[in-house]
DRENLUM-273746 format. One record per atom (N, C-alpha, C): residue number from 1; residue in one letter; atom name; x, y, z. Coordinates in nm, 4 decimals, decimal comma. Last residue first. Layout:
% residues N
R  resi  resn  name        c1        c2        c3
R   NUM     A    CA         X         Y         Z
...
END
This chain:
% residues 115
R  resi  resn  name        c1        c2        c3
R   115     P     N    2,7120   -1,1478    0,6043
R   115     P    CA    2,7916   -1,2672    0,5668
R   115     P     C    2,7139   -1,3637    0,4805
R   114     R     N    2,6666   -0,8153    0,5041
R   114     R    CA    2,6006   -0,9371    0,5538
R   114     R     C    2,6815   -1,0583    0,5106
R   113     G     N    2,7550   -0,5757    0,4058
R   113     G    CA    2,8400   -0,6475    0,4995
R   113     G     C    2,7787   -0,7712    0,5590
R   112     P     N    2,4322   -0,4236    0,3740
R   112     P    CA    2,5753   -0,4277    0,3407
R   112     P     C    2,6551   -0,5011    0,4488
R   111     R     N    2,1374   -0,6239    0,3400
R   111     R    CA    2,2158   -0,5229    0,4132
R   111     R     C    2,3635   -0,5374    0,3795
R   110     T     N    1,9629   -0,7987    0,2253
R   110     T    CA    2,0474   -0,7192    0,1364
R   110     T     C    2,1315   -0,6155    0,2104
R   109     R     N    1,8087   -0,9186    0,4198
R   109     R    CA    1,8922   -1,0052    0,3360
R   109     R     C    1,9884   -0,9256    0,2465
R   108     R     N    1,6713   -0,7017    0,5328
R   108     R    CA    1,7661   -0,7792    0,6147
R   108     R     C    1,8606   -0,8620    0,5282
R   107     V     N    1,5124   -0,6252    0,3165
R   107     V    CA    1,6093   -0,5306    0,3730
R   107     V     C    1,7140   -0,6051    0,4558
R   106     Y     N    1,3533   -0,8565    0,2853
R   106     Y    CA    1,4405   -0,8112    0,1776
R   106     Y     C    1,5498   -0,7180    0,2307
R   105     A     N    1,2135   -0,8604    0,5284
R   105     A    CA    1,3012   -0,9729    0,4934
R   105     A     C    1,3997   -0,9317    0,3843
R   104     I     N    1,0681   -0,6245    0,5005
R   104     I    CA    1,1651   -0,6366    0,6100
R   104     I     C    1,2633   -0,7497    0,5795
R   103     A     N    0,9111   -0,7018    0,2826
R   103     A    CA    1,0024   -0,5883    0,2692
R   103     A     C    1,1084   -0,5912    0,3784
R   102     S     N    0,7619   -0,9122    0,3911
R   102     S    CA    0,8573   -0,9413    0,2844
R   102     S     C    0,9548   -0,8262    0,2624
R   101     W     N    0,6099   -0,7742    0,5890
R   101     W    CA    0,6949   -0,8875    0,6239
R   101     W     C    0,8010   -0,9129    0,5170
R   100     F     N    0,4718   -0,5836    0,4318
R   100     F    CA    0,5581   -0,5425    0,5427
R   100     F     C    0,6586   -0,6527    0,5763
R    99     Y     N    0,3258   -0,7494    0,2562
R    99     Y    CA    0,4253   -0,6555    0,2051
R    99     Y     C    0,5237   -0,6172    0,3154
R    98     L     N    0,1639   -0,8819    0,4439
R    98     L    CA    0,2536   -0,9588    0,3581
R    98     L     C    0,3628   -0,8695    0,3002
R    97     A     N    0,0181   -0,6666    0,5439
R    97     A    CA    0,1059   -0,7434    0,6336
R    97     A     C    0,2071   -0,8246    0,5541
R    96     A     N   -0,1198   -0,5928    0,3125
R    96     A    CA   -0,0301   -0,4967    0,3772
R    96     A     C    0,0674   -0,5685    0,4703
R    95     L     N   -0,2689   -0,8265    0,2629
R    95     L    CA   -0,1713   -0,7798    0,1645
R    95     L     C   -0,0714   -0,6823    0,2256
R    94     L     N   -0,4295   -0,8384    0,4992
R    94     L    CA   -0,3413   -0,9484    0,4615
R    94     L     C   -0,2317   -0,9020    0,3653
R    93     T     N   -0,5720   -0,5978    0,4813
R    93     T    CA   -0,4865   -0,6250    0,5968
R    93     T     C   -0,3845   -0,7328    0,5631
R    92     E     N   -0,7127   -0,6447    0,2444
R    92     E    CA   -0,6192   -0,5323    0,2532
R    92     E     C   -0,5216   -0,5528    0,3685
R    91     L     N   -0,8714   -0,8574    0,3290
R    91     L    CA   -0,7731   -0,8793    0,2227
R    91     L     C   -0,6689   -0,7673    0,2213
R    90     G     N   -1,0280   -0,7235    0,5147
R    90     G    CA   -0,9438   -0,8335    0,5582
R    90     G     C   -0,8354   -0,8642    0,4562
R    89     A     N   -1,1585   -0,5517    0,3417
R    89     A    CA   -1,0694   -0,4960    0,4436
R    89     A     C   -0,9765   -0,6032    0,4992
R    88     L     N   -1,3109   -0,7339    0,2027
R    88     L    CA   -1,2093   -0,6581    0,1308
R    88     L     C   -1,1090   -0,5954    0,2276
R    87     G     N   -1,4814   -0,8173    0,4093
R    87     G    CA   -1,3897   -0,9117    0,3471
R    87     G     C   -1,2775   -0,8429    0,2708
R    86     R     N   -1,6183   -0,5749    0,4535
R    86     R    CA   -1,5436   -0,6391    0,5627
R    86     R     C   -1,4419   -0,7391    0,5067
R    85     S     N   -1,7497   -0,5306    0,2168
R    85     S    CA   -1,6434   -0,4385    0,2556
R    85     S     C   -1,5572   -0,4965    0,3673
R    84     S     N   -1,9572   -0,7044    0,2090
R    84     S    CA   -1,8381   -0,7381    0,1321
R    84     S     C   -1,7208   -0,6470    0,1655
R    83     G     N   -2,0774   -0,6445    0,5433
R    83     G    CA   -2,0926   -0,6953    0,4072
R    83     G     C   -1,9606   -0,7263    0,3403
R    82     T     N   -1,9420   -0,3636    0,7266
R    82     T    CA   -2,0264   -0,4822    0,7123
R    82     T     C   -2,0276   -0,5266    0,5663
R    81     D     N   -1,6785   -0,2259    0,9331
R    81     D    CA   -1,7619   -0,2333    0,8137
R    81     D     C   -1,8454   -0,3613    0,8141
R    80     T     N   -1,5223   -0,2749    1,1643
R    80     T    CA   -1,6354   -0,1826    1,1708
R    80     T     C   -1,7286   -0,1909    1,0507
R    79     T     N   -1,3143   -0,4510    1,1236
R    79     T    CA   -1,3901   -0,4638    1,2485
R    79     T     C   -1,5128   -0,3744    1,2528
R    78     A     N   -1,2128   -0,3768    0,8818
R    78     A    CA   -1,2541   -0,5168    0,8978
R    78     A     C   -1,3374   -0,5347    1,0239
R    77     R     N   -1,1381   -0,1147    0,9311
R    77     R    CA   -1,2548   -0,1391    0,8465
R    77     R     C   -1,3022   -0,2843    0,8545
R    76     V     N   -0,9144   -0,1614    1,0999
R    76     V    CA   -1,0290   -0,0823    1,1460
R    76     V     C   -1,1525   -0,1127    1,0633
R    75     V     N   -0,7468   -0,3152    0,9321
R    75     V    CA   -0,7920   -0,3690    1,0612
R    75     V     C   -0,9166   -0,2939    1,1094
R    74     G     N   -0,7076   -0,1362    0,7174
R    74     G    CA   -0,7679   -0,2679    0,6962
R    74     G     C   -0,8217   -0,3273    0,8248
R    73     E     N   -0,5790    0,0763    0,8426
R    73     E    CA   -0,7099    0,0966    0,7800
R    73     E     C   -0,7809   -0,0368    0,7603
R    72     C     N   -0,3390   -0,0523    0,9224
R    72     C    CA   -0,4330    0,0016    1,0227
R    72     C     C   -0,5719    0,0216    0,9641
R    71     L     N   -0,2325   -0,1096    0,6699
R    71     L    CA   -0,2565   -0,2176    0,7655
R    71     L     C   -0,3581   -0,1724    0,8703
R    70     Y     N   -0,2040    0,1449    0,5731
R    70     Y    CA   -0,2970    0,0545    0,5055
R    70     Y     C   -0,3299   -0,0658    0,5940
R    69     F     N   -0,0071    0,2400    0,7458
R    69     F    CA   -0,1364    0,3094    0,7379
R    69     F     C   -0,2420    0,2200    0,6736
R    68     L     N    0,2082    0,0731    0,6891
R    68     L    CA    0,1400    0,0571    0,8176
R    68     L     C    0,0061    0,1310    0,8211
R    67     I     N    0,3247    0,1575    0,4572
R    67     I    CA    0,2305    0,0455    0,4485
R    67     I     C    0,1538    0,0248    0,5788
R    66     L     N    0,5070    0,3533    0,5382
R    66     L    CA    0,3864    0,3910    0,4644
R    66     L     C    0,2809    0,2810    0,4706
R    65     L     N    0,7107    0,2003    0,6503
R    65     L    CA    0,6377    0,2953    0,7344
R    65     L     C    0,5057    0,3356    0,6687
R    64     T     N    0,8013    0,0619    0,4327
R    64     T    CA    0,7424   -0,0158    0,5427
R    64     T     C    0,6675    0,0755    0,6390
R    63     S     N    0,9194    0,2524    0,2746
R    63     S    CA    0,7835    0,2119    0,2392
R    63     S     C    0,7192    0,1234    0,3467
R    62     W     N    1,1780    0,2817    0,3686
R    62     W    CA    1,0788    0,3835    0,4041
R    62     W     C    0,9361    0,3409    0,3710
R    61     Q     N    1,2930    0,0305    0,2785
R    61     Q    CA    1,3004    0,0757    0,4175
R    61     Q     C    1,1910    0,1759    0,4494
R    60     F     N    1,2508    0,0169    0,0046
R    60     F    CA    1,1901   -0,0854    0,0905
R    60     F     C    1,1873   -0,0372    0,2356
R    59     T     N    1,4128    0,2308   -0,0674
R    59     T    CA    1,2680    0,2373   -0,0909
R    59     T     C    1,1949    0,1354   -0,0055
R    58     Y     N    1,6650    0,1273   -0,0053
R    58     Y    CA    1,6147    0,2437    0,0677
R    58     Y     C    1,4632    0,2573    0,0509
R    57     R     N    1,6934   -0,0801   -0,1984
R    57     R    CA    1,6850   -0,1103   -0,0552
R    57     R     C    1,6241    0,0047    0,0247
R    56     R     N    1,5376   -0,1304   -0,4955
R    56     R    CA    1,6148   -0,0322   -0,4187
R    56     R     C    1,5899   -0,0516   -0,2691
R    55     G     N    1,4169   -0,2873   -0,6921
R    55     G    CA    1,4903   -0,3518   -0,5841
R    55     G     C    1,5765   -0,2564   -0,5024
R    54     A     N    1,2475   -0,1967   -0,8838
R    54     A    CA    1,3908   -0,1922   -0,9152
R    54     A     C    1,4764   -0,2561   -0,8059
R    53     L     N    1,0062   -0,2185   -0,7519
R    53     L    CA    1,0273   -0,3016   -0,8705
R    53     L     C    1,1752   -0,3064   -0,9093
R    52     V     N    1,0535   -0,0221   -0,5584
R    52     V    CA    1,0351   -0,1619   -0,5182
R    52     V     C    1,0594   -0,2541   -0,6367
R    51     G     N    1,0676    0,2093   -0,7129
R    51     G    CA    1,1835    0,1659   -0,6356
R    51     G     C    1,1746    0,0211   -0,5915
R    50     R     N    0,8043    0,2145   -0,8168
R    50     R    CA    0,9197    0,2082   -0,9068
R    50     R     C    1,0446    0,1575   -0,8339
R    49     L     N    0,6448    0,2286   -0,5761
R    49     L    CA    0,6336    0,1195   -0,6729
R    49     L     C    0,7572    0,1061   -0,7617
R    48     P     N    0,6295    0,4323   -0,3881
R    48     P    CA    0,7413    0,3374   -0,3787
R    48     P     C    0,7431    0,2317   -0,4898
R    47     L     N    0,3997    0,5792   -0,5017
R    47     L    CA    0,5303    0,6414   -0,4774
R    47     L     C    0,6441    0,5395   -0,4660
R    46     L     N    0,1682    0,4362   -0,5038
R    46     L    CA    0,2406    0,4464   -0,6299
R    46     L     C    0,3804    0,5048   -0,6106
R    45     L     N    0,0577    0,4674   -0,2579
R    45     L    CA    0,1198    0,3382   -0,2860
R    45     L     C    0,1982    0,3396   -0,4175
R    44     P     N   -0,0657    0,7165   -0,2709
R    44     P    CA    0,0609    0,7038   -0,1978
R    44     P     C    0,1321    0,5709   -0,2227
R    43     L     N   -0,2998    0,6353   -0,4316
R    43     L    CA   -0,1919    0,7189   -0,4853
R    43     L     C   -0,0621    0,7118   -0,4050
R    42     C     N   -0,5045    0,5057   -0,3065
R    42     C    CA   -0,4020    0,4224   -0,3683
R    42     C     C   -0,2841    0,5052   -0,4199
R    41     K     N   -0,6871    0,6905   -0,2286
R    41     K    CA   -0,5987    0,6377   -0,1243
R    41     K     C   -0,4903    0,5483   -0,1822
R    40     L     N   -0,8637    0,7517   -0,4218
R    40     L    CA   -0,7350    0,8215   -0,4266
R    40     L     C   -0,6382    0,7731   -0,3189
R    39     A     N   -1,0971    0,6363   -0,3542
R    39     A    CA   -1,0096    0,5599   -0,4434
R    39     A     C   -0,8717    0,6249   -0,4539
R    38     L     N   -1,2471    0,8195   -0,2275
R    38     L    CA   -1,1619    0,7382   -0,1428
R    38     L     C   -1,0686    0,6488   -0,2257
R    37     W     N   -1,4259    0,9286   -0,3944
R    37     W    CA   -1,2927    0,9899   -0,3934
R    37     W     C   -1,1958    0,9106   -0,3076
R    36     S     N   -1,6154    0,6519   -0,5268
R    36     S    CA   -1,5911    0,7628   -0,4354
R    36     S     C   -1,4479    0,8126   -0,4488
R    35     G     N   -1,8901    0,4904   -0,6969
R    35     G    CA   -1,7491    0,5226   -0,6783
R    35     G     C   -1,7316    0,6416   -0,5872
R    34     G     N   -2,1502    0,4153   -0,7004
R    34     G    CA   -2,0978    0,4746   -0,8223
R    34     G     C   -1,9511    0,5115   -0,8125
R    33     P     N   -2,2307    0,4898   -0,3631
R    33     P    CA   -2,2604    0,4138   -0,4859
R    33     P     C   -2,2130    0,4879   -0,6111
R    32     I     N   -1,9659    0,5412   -0,1423
R    32     I    CA   -2,0783    0,6078   -0,2103
R    32     I     C   -2,1062    0,5296   -0,3385
R    31     V     N   -1,7852    0,3433   -0,0832
R    31     V    CA   -1,8554    0,4085    0,0271
R    31     V     C   -1,9802    0,4779   -0,0264
R    30     P     N   -1,7928    0,0497   -0,2965
R    30     P    CA   -1,7595    0,1896   -0,2672
R    30     P     C   -1,8421    0,2458   -0,1515
R    29     A     N   -1,7159   -0,2306   -0,3570
R    29     A    CA   -1,7949   -0,1886   -0,2411
R    29     A     C   -1,7624   -0,0440   -0,2048
R    28     L     N   -1,6245   -0,2526   -0,6374
R    28     L    CA   -1,6689   -0,3657   -0,5558
R    28     L     C   -1,7593   -0,3254   -0,4390
R    27     R     N   -1,5568    0,0052   -0,7629
R    27     R    CA   -1,6499   -0,0910   -0,8175
R    27     R     C   -1,7089   -0,1904   -0,7179
R    26     L     N   -1,3936    0,1905   -0,6303
R    26     L    CA   -1,4589    0,2302   -0,7554
R    26     L     C   -1,5692    0,1338   -0,7979
R    25     E     N   -1,2902    0,0770   -0,4005
R    25     E    CA   -1,3581    0,2067   -0,3900
R    25     E     C   -1,4260    0,2517   -0,5181
R    24     W     N   -1,1892   -0,1717   -0,4955
R    24     W    CA   -1,2754   -0,1624   -0,3780
R    24     W     C   -1,3563   -0,0337   -0,3801
R    23     A     N   -1,0167   -0,1117   -0,7072
R    23     A    CA   -1,1378   -0,1902   -0,7317
R    23     A     C   -1,2379   -0,1756   -0,6182
R    22     L     N   -0,8149    0,0357   -0,5669
R    22     L    CA   -0,8912    0,0930   -0,6779
R    22     L     C   -1,0231    0,0192   -0,6992
R    21     C     N   -0,7263   -0,1525   -0,3769
R    21     C    CA   -0,7775   -0,0216   -0,3346
R    21     C     C   -0,8611    0,0441   -0,4434
R    20     L     N   -0,6396   -0,3622   -0,5475
R    20     L    CA   -0,7496   -0,3824   -0,4536
R    20     L     C   -0,8104   -0,2489   -0,4117
R    19     L     N   -0,4219   -0,2441   -0,6794
R    19     L    CA   -0,5404   -0,2863   -0,7560
R    19     L     C   -0,6614   -0,3066   -0,6655
R    18     I     N   -0,2527   -0,2084   -0,4566
R    18     I    CA   -0,2939   -0,0938   -0,5390
R    18     I     C   -0,4208   -0,1285   -0,6159
R    17     L     N   -0,2207   -0,4744   -0,3762
R    17     L    CA   -0,2833   -0,3787   -0,2856
R    17     L     C   -0,3306   -0,2549   -0,3610
R    16     A     N   -0,0850   -0,5833   -0,5942
R    16     A    CA   -0,2179   -0,6347   -0,5595
R    16     A     C   -0,2913   -0,5374   -0,4679
R    15     I     N    0,1553   -0,4396   -0,5723
R    15     I    CA    0,0708   -0,4236   -0,6913
R    15     I     C   -0,0716   -0,4707   -0,6629
R    14     L     N    0,2414   -0,5436   -0,3234
R    14     L    CA    0,2198   -0,3996   -0,3422
R    14     L     C    0,1302   -0,3736   -0,4623
R    13     S     N    0,2659   -0,8172   -0,3748
R    13     S    CA    0,1656   -0,7726   -0,2775
R    13     S     C    0,1398   -0,6223   -0,2885
R    12     S     N    0,4734   -0,8136   -0,5666
R    12     S    CA    0,3409   -0,8683   -0,5992
R    12     S     C    0,2341   -0,8181   -0,5029
R    11     A     N    0,6875   -0,7043   -0,4203
R    11     A    CA    0,6382   -0,6376   -0,5406
R    11     A     C    0,4972   -0,6845   -0,5761
R    10     A     N    0,7117   -0,8994   -0,2142
R    10     A    CA    0,6845   -0,7591   -0,1834
R    10     A     C    0,6266   -0,6863   -0,3042
R     9     I     N    0,7704   -1,1325   -0,3601
R     9     I    CA    0,6509   -1,1275   -0,2758
R     9     I     C    0,6126   -0,9826   -0,2460
R     8     R     N    1,0129   -1,0560   -0,4814
R     8     R    CA    0,8963   -1,0925   -0,5631
R     8     R     C    0,7659   -1,0853   -0,4832
R     7     H     N    1,1762   -1,0128   -0,2566
R     7     H    CA    1,1512   -0,9050   -0,3524
R     7     H     C    1,0264   -0,9337   -0,4351
R     6     A     N    1,1821   -1,2678   -0,1421
R     6     A    CA    1,1252   -1,1559   -0,0659
R     6     A     C    1,0911   -1,0400   -0,1585
R     5     I     N    1,3175   -1,4039   -0,3476
R     5     I    CA    1,1799   -1,4415   -0,3141
R     5     I     C    1,1117   -1,3284   -0,2375
R     4     V     N    1,5650   -1,2696   -0,3358
R     4     V    CA    1,4880   -1,2733   -0,4605
R     4     V     C    1,3414   -1,3065   -0,4319
R     3     A     N    1,6648   -1,3135   -0,0780
R     3     A    CA    1,6276   -1,1781   -0,1186
R     3     A     C    1,5402   -1,1776   -0,2448
R     2     N     N    1,5236   -1,6163    0,0699
R     2     N    CA    1,6306   -1,5340    0,0156
R     2     N     C    1,5756   -1,4008   -0,0364
R     1     M     N    1,4242   -1,7571    0,3720
R     1     M    CA    1,3806   -1,6919    0,2500
R     1     M     C    1,4956   -1,6051    0,1988
END
């Protein structure tokens, strides 16, 4: 996989994860009917968005640490929640893992001095 494809996959999965978090907690399967404050969990994902879209290597590096919280939340909620929330948690896990994998690939392909 080259850097361009890794960049596109990472940016797409980050945007999809932001939209999923908002839709999940506001409309699809909120913890409290009518929406909940848990929708604010998407705010930390907005921090690396600009750098990821611009292809900044450093942003990709530190955002892989941030995304692990979403990966963990998805795994925990996929094993403990019921109903549609379980499926949404599985999707969150998938998107977070996809972002992590593609961000690592992007960082490796763009390292300085790479032959």
